[in-house]
N, C-alpha and C positions, 0 to 999 in steps of 0.2 A: 952545750948551749948554742942557740942561734946567734949569728953575728948581726949587729944593729948598725943602722946609719940613717941620718935624716936628710931629706931633700924636699924641694918645692917643685911641683910639676902640675901641668894642666889636669883637670878632672873630666873624665868621660863617664857619666852615669849610664849604666846598662839596664835595659828592660827585659826581664824574663831570661836573662843570660848571665852566666858566671864563667870567669876565666881562671884556670889554675896556673901556677908557675910551670914553666916548660911546655905549656899548651899553645899550639898555633892554630888560629882559626880566622875566618873571614867575618867582618861585621858590616852591616849596612847602617850608615849614620845619616839621619835626615834633619834632626833638630838644629836650629841655627847656632845655639851655644855650643853644641857638641862639635859642629863643623869648625867653628872658630878655635875650639880647644885642640882639635886635630891639626889644624894649620899652624897653630902656635907650637905644637910638639914637633912638627916637621922642621920649623925654623931652628929650634933648640937642638937637643940631642936625640930627637925622635922618641923621647920618653913621655909616657902618659900614664895616669893612674885610673884603673878600671874598678869601679865600685857598683854593686848591683842595687837597684831601687827596691825598697820594701814593697811598694805598690806600683805595678807596671803601668797603671792607668794615668799616673800623674805626668803631665808634660813638662812642668817647670819644678823640679824637685828642690826642696830646701835641705838644710843640713840634716834635719831629723828624718828625712824621707829616704835616706840611703844608709846602707850598712857601712860602718866605719872601718871594717876590715875588708880590704880589697887586694888587687894584684897590680904591682908595678909592671908595666908592659912596654914593649918596644914596637913602634909602628914600622912595619917592614915595607909596606907598599900602600899607595892610595890611588883610587881610580874613580873619576866622576862618571856617573851613569846618566843616560838621557833624561830620566825622570827627575833629575836634580839631586838625588841622594848620592852619597859617596860610599864606595865599597873599600874597606881597608883590610889589610892583612896584619894581624897583631900576634906577638909572641909574648907569653907571660914569662916574667923574669923572677920576681920575688913577691912574698907576702908583704903587706904593708898595712899600717894603721893610721888613719887620719888623726893628726894632732889638732889641726885647725883648718878652717875652710874660708877662703877669701873669694867672695862672689863679686867679680868685676862685671862691668856692663856687658862686655862682649863674651866672656867665658869665665868659668870658675877655676881657681887654682887651689891646691891643697898642700899643706905642709904635712908630710908623712914620715913615719918612722918605718924603715924597711928592715925586714928580717930575712936572713939567709940561713938555710939549713946547714948544720955542721958537716964537714967533709968526712969525719971519722964515724965508724960504727962499731958497736960492741956485739957480743955473742947473742944477747937477748934480741937485739934488733935483727940479727941474722936469722934467728929462729922464727921471729915474727914474719920476716920477709918470706921465708919458705912456706909457712902456714898460709900466708895471704895468697901466695902463688897457687898453692894446692886448691884452696877454696875458689880462687878465680878461675882455675882450670875447670873445676866441677861446674861452676856457674856457666862458663862458656858452652860446655857440653849440653846443659839444660836449655840455655837461652838461645844459642845459635845466632845471636845478633852480633857477636864479635868474631872476627875472622881468626884463623890459626896464625896468620902472619903477625897480627897485632899481639897475640899472646907471645909469639916468639920474640918480638921486639921488646916487650915488657920484661920477659924473663932474662934478657941480656943486661938489664939495667942493674948497676951495682949500688947506686945511692938509694937508701930506703925511703927518704922523703920524696924524691922524684918518682920512684916506683908507686908510692901511695897516691900521689897526685894524678899520675897518668891512669891508674886503675879507676880512681874516683871519677875521672872525666868520661869513662866508658860505662858507668853505671847509670841506669834510668832512675835517678833519685829526685825527690821533690826539691824545690829551690831552697827550702829551709834546711833540709838535710845536707845539701851541697855546701851551703854557707857555713854550717856547723863544722864540716870537715876543713873548710878553708880557714876557719878561725882557730883550728887546733894547731898551734905552733909546735908543740912537742911531738917529735917524730914517732916515739913509741905509742903515745896516746892515739896518734893518727892511725897507725897500723892496727891497733886493737879495735878502734872504732870501725875501720873498714872490714876487718874480719867479722865483726858482729853484723854489720850491714849486709855483707855478702851472704852470711849464714841465713839471715832473714829472707833475703831475696831468693835463696835456694828453696826455702820452705814454700814461699809463694809460688815459685815456678813449678815445684812438685805438685802443689794443689792445682795449679792451672793445667798441668799436664793431665792429671786425673780427670778434671772437669772436661778438658778438651777431648779426651778419649771417650768419655761418657756421651758428650754431645755428638761426637763423630759417629759413635755407634747408633745413637738415636737418629742422626741425620741420614746415615746409611740405610737404616730400616725405613725411614720416611721416604727417602729417595727411591728405595727399592719398591715400596708400596705404590708410590706415585708412578714409577715406571711401569709396574705391572697393571695399574689401573688404566694408564694411557694405552697400553697394549690391548687390554680388554675392550676399551672403548673402540679402538681401531678394528678389532675382530668383530665386535657387535655391529659396527657400522658397515663392515663388509658383508655381514650376514643379513643386513637389512633392519636390524634392531637398533634404531637410531639412538634412543635414550639409554637402553640397557638397564641394569640393576640400579645404577647410580641415580638416574632420573626417577625410578620407581621408589627408591628409599626416600628421596627428597619429597616426592608427592605424598607418601604415607606419613612422613614426619609433619608436613603441613596439616594433613587431615587430623592427626592426633592432637595437634595444638588447637585446632578449631572445634574438636568434639566436645569440649567442656567436661572432660572426665574429672573425677576427684583426684587429688594429688597422688594418692597411693596407686590408683589404677593407671594414671598417666606414667608414673615411674616404671610400672611393670611393662606398659606398652613400649616405652622407649628402650627398655632393656631388651625386650624381645626384638625390637627393630634393629638394635645393634647386633644381635645374634644373626638376624636375617641378612644383614649386610655382609657379615663375615663368611657365611656359609655359601658354598658354590650353588648357583641356580639349578644345577643338575641334581643336587642332593634332594632326596625325598623329604628330609626335614625342612628344607626351604619352603616347600608348598604348605606344610603343616603350620609353620610359624606365620606365614603370610595370611593364611586362612584365619588364624586366631586373631591377628592384628586387625584384619578387616571386620571381624565380628565385633571387636571392641569399639572400632570406629563407628560402625553402623548402628550400634545400640543408642537409644536416646538417653542421655545422662542429665540434661537440664531442660531440654525443649518441652514445653507444655502448652496446652490450649487453655484459653481463659474461659472459665465457666460463665454461661449466660445466666446470671442470677436474677432472671425476670420470671417470677412465679406465674404470672398471667400467660406469658408466651409459652412457657413450658407446659402448662396445663392445656393450652389450646392444641399444642403439638400432640400430646398424649391422647387427648380426646379425638383428635383428627385421625390418628392411626388406629386406635382401638376403642371399641365400644364396651362399656362395663369395666371389669377389672379394677374396681374402685380402690381396693386395699393397696395394690401395687402402686398405683398413681399417687395415692396419699403418702406412701412411704417415700417416694422420690421427691415429692414436693416438701416433705418434712426435712429431708436431707439438704435440699437447696436452701430452705429457710435458715437452718442452723449454719450452713456455709456462709450465708450472707451476713449473719450476725458475728460469727467468729473469724471469718476470712481464712480459716485454716481448719481442716477436718480430715481425719483419716477416712479413706474410702470405705464405705460399708460393704459387707459381704452378704448378699441376698441369695436365697435359694428359692426359685420358683418351682413349686411341686404341683403336678397335675397330669391328667391323661394326655395322650398325643393329640395334636391338632388344636389345642386351645390358645395357641399364640404366645408360648413362652419365649421362643427365640426371637420372633418379630417384636415382641414387647421390649426385649433388651436393646434391640436396634433403635427403637423409638426413644428409649431412655437416653441413649447416647446422643440422639439428635436433639432432644430437649435440653440436654446439658451443654450442647455444642462441643462434644468430645469425639475423638476418633473411636471407632468401633472395631474390635477384633474378636473373632470366634475361634475357639479350639474345641474340637470334638473329642471327648474322652471315651466314647463307646468302644469297648473291646480292648482298651489299653490295659496291658498286664505286666508291663516292664517298668520298674522304677526309673530307669534311664530315660524313658519317654518324658518324664516330668523334670528330672534333675540334669539330664544330659549325660553323655559319656565322657570319661576322662580322656585327655588328649593322647595318652599312651596307646590307645586303640586305633586301629586303622579305620578310617572313615568316621572318626568321632565327630559329633555335632552337639550343639546345645540342646537342652530339653524344649518341650513345647511352650513353656512359659516364656523363656527368653526369646524363642522364635516369634512368639506372638507379640512381644514388646518391640522387636525389630520391625515387624510388619506394621504395628500401630504408629511408630515414629515419634511418640510422645510419652512422657512419664506418667500421664494421668488419663489413659483411655478408659472406656467401658469394656471390660474383658469378660467375654461370655465363656463359661466352662460348661459346654453342652453335654448332656447325658452323664452327669457325674455319678449316677447310680449304676451305670453299666461298666464301671471299672472292675477288674478282677485281679487276682494275684497268682503267681506261680513261683518257680525256683529262682527267677530273676529279680525277686523283690516284690514289695507291695506298694503300688503307685499311690494308693489312698493314704498311706503313711507319709509319703513324700509331699502330698498335698497339704498336710497339716501345717507345714511351715509357710506355704504360700498363702493359706487362708487364715493365718493367725495374725491379727492386727498388732500384737505385741512383738512378733518376730519378723514379719515380712519386710521390715525396713532394711534388712541386710540379708536378703535371700541369697543362698549360695548354690550356684550351678556348678556341676562337676567340670564342665568344659571351660567356662569363663574363669572359675577359681577366684573371682573377686566379688565382694559383696555388692548386691544390686538392690536398689530401693524400690519396693513394690507398694509402699504404704499409701501412695497417692492414687493407686489404681482402684477403680470401682469394679469389684468382682461380682458377677451375677452367674449363679449356677442354675442349671435346670435338671429336673429329675422327674421320673414317672412314679417311682416307688421309694419311699423313705426307708423301708425295712431293709434294703440292701446297702444302705450307706452306713459305714461304721460309726459307732457312737461318738468317738472323739472328734471325727470330722464334722458330724452333724452339729456338735456342740459349738463349733466355730462359726456357724452360719445362722442367719436370721431367716426362718422358714415362712414363706408366704404361699398359701395354698390357692391354686386356681382350679376350682372344682369342675367347671364346664359351663355351658351356656343353656339358658332356657330357650324355648321355641321363639319367644318374642325377640330375645337377643340375637338368635341366629337369623331371624327374618331381617332385623335391622342391619346386621353385619353383611348379609347377602346383598341387600339393596345398596348400602352405602360404600361397601368396600370390594367384595368379591366379584360382583357383576361388572362393576366399572373396570376392575383390573383385568378380568378375562376378556372383556370386549375390546379393550385396548390391545391386549396381546394378540387377539385374533383379527385385528383390523376392522372391527365393527364400531358403530356409533349408535346413539339412541334413535337415530332416524332409521336404522336398519333393523334393530331388535329391541323389543320391549317384553319384559316378564312381569305379568300381573302378580299382585300379592297372593291371590289364591293359588296360583301355580307354584310360587316359591314355597308357600306353606305346605302344599302337598308334596313338593320335592323334599322338604325337610322331614315330614312325617313318614312318608312311604318309600322313599328311596335312600334315605340315610338313617342310621341309628348309631349315634356316636356322641361323645361328650364335647368334642371340638367341632371344627368346621372344615377339616381337610377333605373328607369325602364329599361334603357339600360343594366345595370348590371344584373338585374333579367332575361332579355331575354338571355344574354350570359350564365348565370347560367343554364337556361333551355337547351341550346344547349350542354353545358358540360355534363349535366345529361344524355341526350339522347345519346350522343357520348359514354359515359362510359358504358351504357347498351349494345350498339352495339359491343364495344370492348370486354366486358366481355363475351358476348354470342358467341364470336369468329366468328361473321359474317364478320367482317372487322377489320384489325389491324391498319389501318391508314385512317383518314377521312380528306378530303380536301373539305371545304364547300365553294361553289360558290353562286353567286346570284340566279342561277336557282334552286339549291338544298335547298335554305333557307325555301321554303314553306313546304318541307318534314319534317322539324324539328319544325317549328313554326306555320304551318297552313297558311290560307289565310291572306294577309295583313290587319291590323286593321285600318289603316288610308290611305287616298288618299294623295299622295305627291302633295303639292301645292293645297291650297283650293280656289284659285282664280276662279272666274266664267269662264265657258268655252266660253261664248260669252257676248258681251255688252248687258245689260238689262235695261229696263225702270223701275224706282222706286226702284232699289236695289243698295245700296252703301256699300262699304266695309270700316268699321272703325277699328281702332287699340285700343286695350284695355290693361290696366295694372292691373293684379290681383296678389294676394299673391303667386300664383304659376308661376309667370313670365308673359311675354307678350302673347297676344292672339289676333286673328282677330274676328271681329264682323260684321255680315251681318245685315243691317237695311233695312227692306222692307216697302214700302208705297203703299197702294192701294187707289184709289179715286172712290167712288161709289155715284150714285145719292142719295140725302137725304136732311137733314135739317141743315147741317153745324156742325155736331158733330165731335169732335176730339177724336178718340179712341186709347188708348195706351195699348198694351199687351206685354207679355214677362217677367213678374215679374221685372218691372223696379223700381229703387229706386226713392226717391223724387228728387234728383239732375237731373237724366236723364229725368224725367217728366218735370222739369222746362226747361231743354235744348230744349225739343220738343216744349213747349209753346213758348219759345223765338224764335225758328226757324219759327214757324207758324206765329207769330206776325210780324217778319221781312218780310216774303214773302208777307203777306197782305199789308204791307206798300210799297212794291216795285213791286206790281203786274203788273202795267203798263209797267215798264221798263223791266220786265222779260217776257213780252208778255203772261201774264196769265189773264184770265177773272177776273176783279175786284170783281165780285160777286160770285167767286168760293166757298167761305166759306158758302154762303147761300143756294146754290143748291146741294152741295155735302157733303157726310160724308167721313172724311179722317181717315184711319186706319193705325197707325204706329205699326209695330211688329218687335220684335227682337227675332229670333229663340232661341231654348233651353229655353223655358219658365219656366222650373222647376229650372233653375239656377238664383239666384238673381244677378242683374246687377245694378251698380250705378257708378256715376262719371261724371265730367263735360266735359270730352274730346270728347264726342260724338256729340257735338253741330253742327259742320260743316257737319258731316256725315248725320245727320237727315235733315238738311237744303238742302243738295245736293239731297238726296233721294226724298224729298218733291217736289223740283223744277223739278226733272226728271219726277216724276209721273204727275205733273200738266201741264208740257210742252210737254210731250211725247218724250223728248230727252233722249237717253240711257246714262248710266254711263259707262265710260271706265272700262273694267273688270280687267286690270292690275294695277289700281290705288287704293291705300289705303290712308286713311286720318285720321288725329287726330287734335283736336283743339276745344277750347271753343268759343262760339259765343255770341255777345251782341245784343241788340235790334237794334243797328245801323249797324250791320253787321261786326263789328270788330272781328278779330280772336285773341283770347288771348292765352298765353302760357300754356303748360301742363307739367306734370312730366312723368318720366319713358320712355323717348324717346329711350333709349338703348334697353330696354326690348321689346318695341313695334317694333323697327326696326328688332330685331332678329325674332320676330314672323312673321313679313311681309316677311322676307327672307325665313323662313321655309315654308310659305304658297305659295311662288312662285310669289309674287307681284313684279312689276318692278319699280313702281313710288310711292313715298310717299309724300303727301302734309302735311307740318307741319307749325306751326306758325313761323313767322320771328324771334320772340324773343327767339326761341329755337335754333337759329343758334350756340350759344355757346356750346350746348350739343352734337354737331356732332363730336367733338373731342373724346368723350368717346366711340364712336361706333367702333367696330373692323374694321380694314382696309379691310379685306376680304368681309365684309358685305357692307361697304360703297362703294366699287368698283362696286358691282352688283346692287345697288339701286340708283335710280335717285331721289334726294331730291329737292322738290320745296318749297321754302319759301314764305309764303303768309301773308298778314296783313289784308285782307278784303275778304268777302265771294265772291265778284265778281271775284277775282283772282282764288278762288277755283273752281267756276263754269266754268270758262274759260278752266282750265286744266282737269277738271273731266268729263264734259259732251261732248258727241260726237256732232260735228257740231257747227255752229255759234250761 
């Protein structure tokens, strides 16, 4: 048991500090009462009681503000410092407990009960001391905050209580834990507590060591990277590359942040940028990644133009750029009207079909101008590789996105007018079918997340207004055709061509050739002759070339100062362009036997077709010449079979096929010709040749024939009517079922042509042949 005794001594409250018995340390004392207590102690036996405050922030502690267990200490030395505080050297003697506290005016004194540790020790205490020393030694090895000399000093101590207090003074414990050990009067309990405390500290130190090693490894790696980067910067600086890859990565990161990409695409771009940063600049992969990131940055993701939803303005622009073409203009204005009402509409997919030179491409450009959208054109003529549309995968050398993504980059907005020119000229081979790849592009239900092989991220094409152009619908695959809205542009009448030449083509060519109206004037009669006798086309491309020729020749005359102003009339036209290339009106000059005029529809618009039949003595052969396709050959066979079955009624010798060879010829044999609409023309020419009755020269005809003589409907009536009008025909015989198509024919053409609707070959012969 500990020895007890009572005494009264001055009290010195300590802030954030605790003194164990046998412990010697310096204290700085500054509070007035504390200074008085020290001076009192020096007068008496140099004894003072040190008790720790519960709250270090209190300047004038009361009895409840200090721990009642403290240390009776001896003041060994006092020294006044220049700043007014006193530095004292104290030595802890024994534990003590405050019995009562007497707060005097100058300082506080306490009556304390002092406890001394017993001098003897038993075997258990000896064992505990050894265990504590072992643990403390392990702690010192881990901590390295206690010197080997300190350990040697402690290990020489024989008293267990003193050893425990000295070890406790070297441990980094919280004040509460230190006070707990101070309050443990029983030596065995004190030893056990310290063993437990040191064991915990060991665990903490082990964890700290692991964390420290991990942090060190991380720091070493970071420092190594930093060092290498600094070296790289220095090398790049020496080589003249001031910013190097670091500046490049920073710039690319800023651009990615500003690009407005969807989150998924942005995540991919940043991941690729991270790879780019880690790969050496000399690596081939580095250039591939950089190229990919730059494509992602350069694509428009959110940028769009605002549609000009002013119908009147849009209509004025369309009329200003193009004469006629009412259906297309009407469709664009309908789109704008719906857009104005809904404020959101998927871009329509239009397909302008017509012969060359009718203004399909320039019309698409005008549509973009009327909508206030950017315009981009992609030519699909001759494309035979699917990768041209979808792009190449990045694993290939020289991989690039497809034409659609390239076009979107060129447009710079997500809602341009995108022209797919010559969509009927695509073909396929072993590298895939590009028309199949176009299905996703032109499907309004799918193109909101179009997938390009190079970009590999979904791209929204739903706001794009796609306009395709084609000369011939028959070469476009059905599924692709089904996704587009077909608008047919048949060609222009003479009056329309005259207006286009005066208002558009002439002004354009004069400007390009440096001429003005004061230098050159083309009279209407000259333009009309130019249209009729120097061009024969559905569009106006040849017409523009001829006008360009006139402008060039005029420029030469003006520059050589032969003439300052040229007025070109019909008579002077030959001086500029030479003899007429075509005969105006290709109708026959007189009614002829065995010659009928048919109407044909080609990729270059409508045309007329003369079909000649000659009957010669022979053995009944049917000879077909003129490079006819299978369908036209079958039409000839069908007409021949019908005439044989009706020979008696048509007043033809029933045995004509056994006594004669019949030769059917279509002139211009080098030009391939095919289609079903020549059936009634062949039949009429055959009947004319066999009966000797002439065919009316001003009559043209079109229609398919059956073995029973029925006349079936045909396509392209508008184009055929325009060609008949150009050729100077006056009457056209057409199938009765085509009556609905007459509304599409321009009024100026309809007024000058007499349409006869027929449903049987007998009606055709009645109107086509001369006589009864």
